[in-house]
MDTraj code that builds the backbone (N, CA, C; nanometers):
import mdtraj as md
import numpy as np

residues = "MET ARG PRO GLY ASP ALA PRO ARG LEU LYS GLU ILE LEU ARG TRP SER PRO GLU ALA VAL ASP TRP LEU PRO PRO ALA PRO THR ALA PRO THR SER GLU ALA ASN ASP PHE LEU LEU VAL SER GLU THR LEU GLY GLU ILE THR GLY PHE LEU LEU ALA ARG GLN ALA ALA ASP GLU ALA GLU ILE LEU ASN LEU ALA VAL HIS PRO ALA ASN ARG ARG ALA GLY THR ALA THR ALA LEU LEU ASN ALA ALA LEU GLU ASN PHE ARG THR ARG ASN ALA SER ARG LEU PHE LEU GLU VAL ARG GLU SER ASN ALA PRO ALA ILE ALA PHE TYR GLN LYS HIS ALA PHE ARG GLN VAL GLY ARG ARG PRO ASN TYR TYR ARG GLN PRO ASP GLU ALA ALA LEU ILE LEU GLU ARG LYS LEU THR GLY".split()
xyz = np.array([
    [7.2616, 9.9037, 10.8772],
    [7.2013, 9.9917, 10.9740],
    [7.3088, 10.0447, 11.0667],
    [7.2945, 10.1693, 11.1032],
    [7.3931, 10.2344, 11.1891],
    [7.3319, 10.2662, 11.3259],
    [7.4193, 10.2811, 11.4271],
    [7.3668, 10.3291, 11.5559],
    [7.2965, 10.4628, 11.5331],
    [7.1872, 10.4825, 11.5982],
    [7.1109, 10.6052, 11.5833],
    [6.9991, 10.5969, 11.4807],
    [6.9894, 10.4860, 11.4071],
    [6.8843, 10.4723, 11.3058],
    [6.7490, 10.4318, 11.3645],
    [6.7474, 10.3804, 11.4867],
    [6.6229, 10.3313, 11.5468],
    [6.5118, 10.4362, 11.5473],
    [6.5389, 10.5627, 11.5807],
    [6.4282, 10.6601, 11.5773],
    [6.3648, 10.6736, 11.4385],
    [6.4435, 10.6654, 11.3333],
    [6.3881, 10.6756, 11.1984],
    [6.3012, 10.5534, 11.1669],
    [6.3436, 10.4346, 11.2104],
    [6.2625, 10.3152, 11.1885],
    [6.1292, 10.3276, 11.2616],
    [6.1331, 10.3795, 11.3837],
    [6.0102, 10.3991, 11.4603],
    [5.9204, 10.5021, 11.3932],
    [5.9800, 10.6044, 11.3351],
    [5.9018, 10.7050, 11.2632],
    [5.8326, 10.6426, 11.1419],
    [5.9046, 10.5605, 11.0686],
    [5.8446, 10.4923, 10.9530],
    [5.7265, 10.4078, 10.9985],
    [5.7411, 10.3387, 11.1109],
    [5.6302, 10.2583, 11.1623],
    [5.5109, 10.3448, 11.2017],
    [5.5368, 10.4624, 11.2599],
    [5.4258, 10.5522, 11.2952],
    [5.3451, 10.5917, 11.1726],
    [5.4133, 10.6061, 11.0588],
    [5.3476, 10.6444, 10.9343],
    [5.2954, 10.5236, 10.8568],
    [5.3068, 10.4052, 10.9156],
    [5.2667, 10.2812, 10.8480],
    [5.1739, 10.2004, 10.9384],
    [5.0526, 10.2504, 10.9653],
    [4.9651, 10.1783, 11.0584],
    [4.9253, 10.0397, 11.0102],
    [4.9381, 10.0149, 10.8802],
    [4.9042, 9.8823, 10.8282],
    [5.0135, 9.7803, 10.8581],
    [5.1333, 9.8273, 10.8913],
    [5.2446, 9.7371, 10.9244],
    [5.2349, 9.6970, 11.0716],
    [5.3075, 9.5951, 11.1074],
    [5.3149, 9.5539, 11.2464],
    [5.4032, 9.6545, 11.3190],
    [5.3585, 9.7029, 11.4326],
    [5.4366, 9.8002, 11.5102],
    [5.5386, 9.7239, 11.5946],
    [5.6395, 9.6721, 11.5256],
    [5.7365, 9.5872, 11.5936],
    [5.8725, 9.6018, 11.5297],
    [5.9715, 9.6161, 11.6152],
    [6.1121, 9.6166, 11.5751],
    [6.1853, 9.5198, 11.6663],
    [6.3054, 9.4772, 11.6276],
    [6.3808, 9.3908, 11.7186],
    [6.4145, 9.4668, 11.8458],
    [6.4416, 9.3951, 11.9561],
    [6.4672, 9.4611, 12.0847],
    [6.5777, 9.5655, 12.0805],
    [6.6809, 9.5426, 12.0032],
    [6.7920, 9.6372, 11.9958],
    [6.8232, 9.6651, 11.8496],
    [6.7411, 9.7482, 11.7826],
    [6.7588, 9.7653, 11.6388],
    [6.8861, 9.8368, 11.5984],
    [6.9612, 9.8907, 11.6943],
    [7.0865, 9.9566, 11.6590],
    [7.2039, 9.8596, 11.6586],
    [7.1770, 9.7340, 11.6940],
    [7.2817, 9.6323, 11.6964],
    [7.2417, 9.5194, 11.6037],
    [7.3371, 9.4361, 11.5628],
    [7.2983, 9.3198, 11.4830],
    [7.1952, 9.2376, 11.5589],
    [7.1049, 9.1729, 11.4867],
    [7.0037, 9.0929, 11.5543],
    [7.0700, 8.9812, 11.6318],
    [7.0001, 8.9341, 11.7340],
    [7.0588, 8.8367, 11.8248],
    [7.0717, 8.6983, 11.7633],
    [6.9928, 8.6693, 11.6650],
    [6.9975, 8.5385, 11.6019],
    [7.0729, 8.5461, 11.4702],
    [7.1576, 8.4489, 11.4454],
    [7.2367, 8.4485, 11.3223],
    [7.1490, 8.4397, 11.1984],
    [7.0288, 8.3862, 11.2125],
    [6.9412, 8.3702, 11.0972],
    [6.8414, 8.4847, 11.0806],
    [6.8528, 8.5892, 11.1630],
    [6.7696, 8.7082, 11.1500],
    [6.8480, 8.8146, 11.0751],
    [6.7780, 8.8989, 11.0012],
    [6.8468, 9.0130, 10.9420],
    [6.7518, 9.1287, 10.9199],
    [6.8092, 9.2466, 10.9181],
    [6.7360, 9.3710, 10.8982],
    [6.8014, 9.4450, 10.7833],
    [6.7230, 9.4735, 10.6804],
    [6.7713, 9.5503, 10.5660],
    [6.7091, 9.6886, 10.5722],
    [6.7844, 9.7906, 10.5345],
    [6.7291, 9.9255, 10.5261],
    [6.7572, 9.9814, 10.3875],
    [6.6655, 10.0652, 10.3409],
    [6.6886, 10.1393, 10.2166],
    [6.7179, 10.2837, 10.2568],
    [6.7980, 10.3489, 10.1768],
    [6.8416, 10.4828, 10.2107],
    [6.8460, 10.5684, 10.0856],
    [6.8015, 10.6927, 10.0982],
    [6.8102, 10.7915, 9.9913],
    [6.8652, 10.9197, 10.0502],
    [6.9719, 10.9699, 9.9906],
    [7.0350, 11.0940, 10.0366],
    [7.0642, 11.0912, 10.1866],
    [7.1125, 10.9763, 10.2344],
    [7.1534, 10.9629, 10.3738],
    [7.0403, 10.9420, 10.4719],
    [6.9166, 10.9275, 10.4246],
    [6.8040, 10.9078, 10.5153],
    [6.7378, 10.7737, 10.4867],
    [6.7070, 10.7005, 10.5923],
    [6.6408, 10.5714, 10.5771],
    [6.4994, 10.5945, 10.5251],
    [6.4644, 10.5215, 10.4201],
    [6.3333, 10.5358, 10.3577],
    [6.2437, 10.4145, 10.3817],
    [6.3027, 10.3034, 10.4240],
    [6.2242, 10.1834, 10.4498],
    [6.3109, 10.0746, 10.5099],
    [6.2465, 9.9680, 10.5546],
    [6.3223, 9.8563, 10.6111],
    [6.2453, 9.7265, 10.5942],
    [6.3187, 9.6177, 10.6025],
    [6.2629, 9.4830, 10.5975],
    [6.3322, 9.4011, 10.7046],
    [6.2537, 9.3406, 10.7910],
    [6.3033, 9.2550, 10.8976],
    [6.2603, 9.1129, 10.8662],
    [6.3538, 9.0175, 10.8702],
    [6.3235, 8.8796, 10.8319],
    [6.4036, 8.7816, 10.9162],
    [6.3655, 8.6560, 10.9022],
    [6.4393, 8.5487, 10.9701],
    [6.4261, 8.4213, 10.8892],
    [6.5145, 8.3278, 10.9210],
    [6.5125, 8.1982, 10.8548],
    [6.5351, 8.0900, 10.9579],
    [6.4602, 7.9810, 10.9435],
    [6.4789, 7.8613, 11.0255],
    [6.4811, 7.7438, 10.9289],
    [6.5906, 7.6717, 10.9308],
    [6.6122, 7.5608, 10.8376],
    [6.5949, 7.6130, 10.6954],
    [6.5053, 7.5520, 10.6163],
    [6.4906, 7.5978, 10.4781],
    [6.3685, 7.6873, 10.4573],
    [6.3081, 7.7340, 10.5674],
    [6.1932, 7.8232, 10.5571],
    [6.2295, 7.9614, 10.6098],
    [6.1833, 8.0632, 10.5391],
    [6.2116, 8.2012, 10.5766],
    [6.0812, 8.2753, 10.5992],
    [6.0902, 8.3866, 10.6711],
    [5.9712, 8.4657, 10.7011],
    [6.0063, 8.6137, 10.7025],
    [5.9246, 8.6920, 10.6357],
    [5.9344, 8.8379, 10.6471],
    [5.8500, 8.8767, 10.7669],
    [5.9136, 8.9392, 10.8650],
    [5.8449, 8.9789, 10.9872],
    [5.7843, 9.1180, 10.9756],
    [5.8500, 9.2050, 10.9019],
    [5.8012, 9.3413, 10.8859],
    [5.8646, 9.4034, 10.7625],
    [5.7841, 9.4762, 10.6878],
    [5.8303, 9.5526, 10.5722],
    [5.7525, 9.6830, 10.5733],
    [5.8241, 9.7946, 10.5835],
    [5.7574, 9.9248, 10.5872],
    [5.8416, 10.0265, 10.5116],
    [5.7720, 10.1157, 10.4419],
    [5.8358, 10.2229, 10.3657],
    [5.7679, 10.3532, 10.4047],
    [5.8475, 10.4566, 10.4251],
    [5.7919, 10.5872, 10.4592],
    [5.6983, 10.6322, 10.3470],
    [5.5821, 10.6919, 10.3802],
    [5.4866, 10.7320, 10.2761],
    [5.5462, 10.8184, 10.1652],
    [5.6413, 10.9027, 10.1972],
    [5.7023, 10.9891, 10.0949],
    [5.7835, 10.9101, 9.9929],
    [5.8156, 10.7847, 10.0248],
    [5.8992, 10.7032, 9.9372],
    [5.8257, 10.5839, 9.8782],
    [5.6967, 10.5777, 9.8990],
    [5.6190, 10.4662, 9.8441],
    [5.5987, 10.4838, 9.6944],
    [5.5767, 10.3713, 9.6278],
    [5.5516, 10.3678, 9.4823],
    [5.6725, 10.4185, 9.4037],
    [5.7911, 10.4020, 9.4633],
    [5.9145, 10.4440, 9.3970],
    [6.0141, 10.3285, 9.3858],
    [5.9689, 10.2064, 9.4150],
    [6.0557, 10.0897, 9.4023],
    [6.1287, 10.0502, 9.5298],
    [6.1057, 10.1219, 9.6393],
    [6.1771, 10.0928, 9.7640],
    [6.1418, 9.9544, 9.8176],
    [6.0126, 9.9236, 9.8266],
    [5.9712, 9.7932, 9.8784],
    [6.0204, 9.6803, 9.7878],
    [6.0158, 9.7024, 9.6570],
    [6.0645, 9.6010, 9.5633],
    [6.2133, 9.5769, 9.5823],
    [6.2901, 9.6842, 9.5994],
    [6.4345, 9.6692, 9.6205],
    [6.4632, 9.5931, 9.7499],
    [6.3910, 9.6250, 9.8560],
    [6.4100, 9.5540, 9.9827],
    [6.3722, 9.4069, 9.9681],
    [6.2595, 9.3803, 9.9041],
    [6.2163, 9.2419, 9.8846],
    [6.3164, 9.1650, 9.7997],
    [6.3640, 9.2238, 9.6916],
    [6.4624, 9.1558, 9.6060],
    [6.5910, 9.1258, 9.6812],
    [6.6361, 9.2188, 9.7642],
    [6.7573, 9.1946, 9.8438],
    [6.7342, 9.0799, 9.9422],
    [6.6157, 9.0764, 10.0031],
    [6.5845, 8.9668, 10.0955],
    [6.5774, 8.8336, 10.0213],
    [6.5133, 8.8328, 9.9045],
    [6.5049, 8.7094, 9.8257],
    [6.6437, 8.6565, 9.7915],
    [6.7328, 8.7441, 9.7514],
    [6.8698, 8.7028, 9.7199],
    [6.9386, 8.6456, 9.8441],
    [6.9196, 8.7112, 9.9573],
    [6.9774, 8.6636, 10.0826],
    [6.9262, 8.5236, 10.1144],
    [6.7960, 8.5026, 10.1028],
    [6.7397, 8.3715, 10.1340],
    [6.7880, 8.2650, 10.0361],
    [6.8004, 8.3002, 9.9105],
    [6.8495, 8.2023, 9.8118],
    [6.9919, 8.1585, 9.8444],
    [7.0768, 8.2520, 9.8846],
    [7.2148, 8.2157, 9.9183],
    [7.2203, 8.1298, 10.0440],
    [7.1172, 8.1360, 10.1249],
    [7.1085, 8.0545, 10.2467],
    [7.0278, 7.9274, 10.2240],
    [6.9932, 7.8986, 10.0978],
    [6.9220, 7.7761, 10.0601],
    [6.7816, 7.7646, 10.1182],
    [6.7139, 7.8760, 10.1342],
    [6.5731, 7.8711, 10.1753],
    [6.4902, 7.8242, 10.0571],
    [6.3894, 7.7436, 10.0838],
    [6.3043, 7.6935, 9.9757],
    [6.1685, 7.7632, 9.9717],
    [6.1258, 7.8197, 10.0855],
    [5.9955, 7.8872, 10.0909],
    [6.0055, 8.0112, 10.1783],
    [5.9274, 8.1114, 10.1416],
    [5.9234, 8.2371, 10.2156],
    [5.7778, 8.2654, 10.2523],
    [5.7544, 8.2976, 10.3789],
    [5.6208, 8.3251, 10.4293],
    [5.6123, 8.4671, 10.4840],
    [5.4899, 8.5159, 10.4952],
    [5.4626, 8.6420, 10.5642],
    [5.3153, 8.6483, 10.5968],
    [5.2802, 8.7356, 10.6908],
    [5.1412, 8.7646, 10.7202],
    [5.1147, 8.9086, 10.6781],
    [4.9928, 8.9336, 10.6299],
    [4.9530, 9.0678, 10.5886],
    [4.8085, 9.0894, 10.6337],
    [4.7796, 9.2124, 10.6752],
    [4.6425, 9.2448, 10.7152],
    [4.5465, 9.2135, 10.6003],
    [4.4358, 9.1510, 10.6343],
    [4.3379, 9.1125, 10.5341],
    [4.2848, 9.2333, 10.4563],
    [4.2797, 9.3508, 10.5198],
    [4.2282, 9.4712, 10.4540],
    [4.3345, 9.5494, 10.3771],
    [4.4590, 9.5065, 10.3827],
    [4.5684, 9.5822, 10.3202],
    [4.5817, 9.5441, 10.1722],
    [4.4852, 9.5904, 10.0940],
    [4.4808, 9.5558, 9.9513],
    [4.6078, 9.5955, 9.8761],
    [4.6664, 9.7149, 9.9008],
    [4.7894, 9.7484, 9.8280],
    [4.9039, 9.6501, 9.8569],
    [4.9191, 9.6097, 9.9821],
    [5.0260, 9.5151, 10.0158],
    [4.9983, 9.3777, 9.9546],
    [4.8745, 9.3341, 9.9603],
    [4.8388, 9.2042, 9.9021],
    [4.8689, 9.2051, 9.7527],
    [4.8312, 9.3127, 9.6842],
    [4.8594, 9.3237, 9.5400],
    [5.0091, 9.3251, 9.5141],
    [5.0854, 9.3956, 9.5977],
    [5.2313, 9.3997, 9.5844],
    [5.2897, 9.2587, 9.5944],
    [5.2500, 9.1849, 9.6969],
    [5.3051, 9.0511, 9.7152],
    [5.2595, 8.9552, 9.6043],
    [5.1358, 8.9669, 9.5607],
    [5.0901, 8.8827, 9.4496],
    [5.1709, 8.9120, 9.3236],
    [5.2021, 9.0378, 9.3002],
    [5.2848, 9.0767, 9.1853],
    [5.4228, 9.0104, 9.1922],
    [5.4676, 8.9811, 9.3143],
    [5.5985, 8.9197, 9.3353],
    [5.5878, 8.7699, 9.3660],
    [5.4844, 8.7069, 9.3109],
    [5.4696, 8.5602, 9.3098],
    [5.4345, 8.4979, 9.4445],
    [5.3782, 8.5748, 9.5367],
    [5.3270, 8.5174, 9.6603],
    [5.1834, 8.4722, 9.6356],
    [5.1440, 8.3670, 9.7079],
    [5.0056, 8.3218, 9.6992],
    [4.9545, 8.2939, 9.8402],
    [4.8262, 8.3098, 9.8578],
    [4.7665, 8.2873, 9.9889],
    [4.7613, 8.1383, 10.0191],
    [4.8087, 8.1016, 10.1393],
    [4.8061, 7.9617, 10.1812],
    [4.7319, 7.9419, 10.3130],
    [4.6850, 8.0516, 10.3719],
    [4.6128, 8.0385, 10.4978],
    [4.5609, 8.1728, 10.5462],
    [4.4939, 8.1678, 10.6604],
    [4.4348, 8.2875, 10.7221],
    [4.4384, 8.2698, 10.8730],
    [4.4786, 8.3732, 10.9452],
    [4.4817, 8.3697, 11.0915],
    [4.3782, 8.4695, 11.1448],
    [4.2655, 8.4220, 11.1978],
    [4.1651, 8.5142, 11.2520],
    [4.2211, 8.5919, 11.3721],
    [4.1801, 8.7163, 11.3862],
    [4.2165, 8.7999, 11.5022],
    [4.3671, 8.8067, 11.5277],
    [4.4458, 8.8081, 11.4232],
    [4.5917, 8.8098, 11.4354],
    [4.6425, 8.9492, 11.4735],
    [4.5854, 9.0523, 11.4127],
    [4.6293, 9.1896, 11.4357],
    [4.5412, 9.2574, 11.5391],
    [4.5960, 9.3624, 11.6014],
    [4.5243, 9.4460, 11.6966],
    [4.5254, 9.5892, 11.6455],
    [4.4297, 9.6647, 11.6948],
    [4.4193, 9.8091, 11.6656],
    [4.4242, 9.8396, 11.5172],
    [4.3265, 9.8034, 11.4414],
    [4.2057, 9.7308, 11.4793],
    [4.2268, 9.5795, 11.4747],
    [4.1400, 9.5093, 11.5449],
    [4.1437, 9.3626, 11.5406],
    [4.1117, 9.3185, 11.3989],
    [4.1943, 9.2302, 11.3486],
    [4.1780, 9.1903, 11.2095],
    [4.2511, 9.0598, 11.1816],
    [4.2022, 8.9880, 11.0836],
    [4.2665, 8.8638, 11.0415],
    [4.3910, 8.8944, 10.9580],
    [4.4795, 8.7978, 10.9567],
    [4.5979, 8.8040, 10.8707],
    [4.5855, 8.6984, 10.7630],
    [4.6261, 8.7338, 10.6433],
    [4.6403, 8.6350, 10.5375],
    [4.7840, 8.5846, 10.5419],
    [4.8002, 8.4543, 10.5302],
    [4.9341, 8.3951, 10.5262],
    [4.9678, 8.3773, 10.3778],
    [5.0781, 8.4397, 10.3371],
    [5.1224, 8.4307, 10.1991],
    [5.2528, 8.3536, 10.1922],
    [5.2734, 8.2835, 10.0811],
    [5.3937, 8.2028, 10.0613],
    [5.4482, 8.2271, 9.9208],
    [5.5787, 8.2236, 9.9120],
    [5.6459, 8.2233, 9.7815],
    [5.7484, 8.1111, 9.7837],
    [5.7416, 8.0265, 9.6841],
    [5.8421, 7.9206, 9.6712],
    [5.9686, 7.9821, 9.6126],
    [6.0829, 7.9446, 9.6650],
    [6.2100, 8.0005, 9.6216],
    [6.2909, 7.9024, 9.5368],
    [6.2465, 7.7774, 9.5335],
    [6.3144, 7.6765, 9.4533],
    [6.2104, 7.5993, 9.3745],
    [6.2578, 7.5389, 9.2641],
    [6.1761, 7.4513, 9.1817],
    [6.0417, 7.5011, 9.1588],
])
top = md.Topology()
chain = top.add_chain()
for i, resn in enumerate(residues, 1):
    res = top.add_residue(resn, chain, resSeq=i)
    for name in ("N", "CA", "C"):
        top.add_atom(name, md.element.get_by_symbol(name[0]), res)
traj = md.Trajectory(xyz[None], top)
């Protein structure tokens, strides 16, 4: 990510109401925690999507994954997820978690296709609209 990319990330979020409307406090700088990272995908010099994640001990979490609508269904989310999975494997993470809106059927299907399974549910997790989150997990080892 380069300085000046924050407006594009915010634009992607505006076009992704199903995603969490959240970015790190200073997205133009490296994240403040050594175990946090932000990946971006780019086509022809323009950011098309991003993935924000973190790791604590051997557990990792995807905090946000969003792709601009013009770039969806073109492999962008898969490429971001695969890059994150590789990053977590090199850091010896054993499990990866995320929350997804209960009504976000396309995202749920995407994650299930990539070996995530539901392990829990958080009522009233999301706002605007108020909605439950499904907790998904993917084992990264054994």
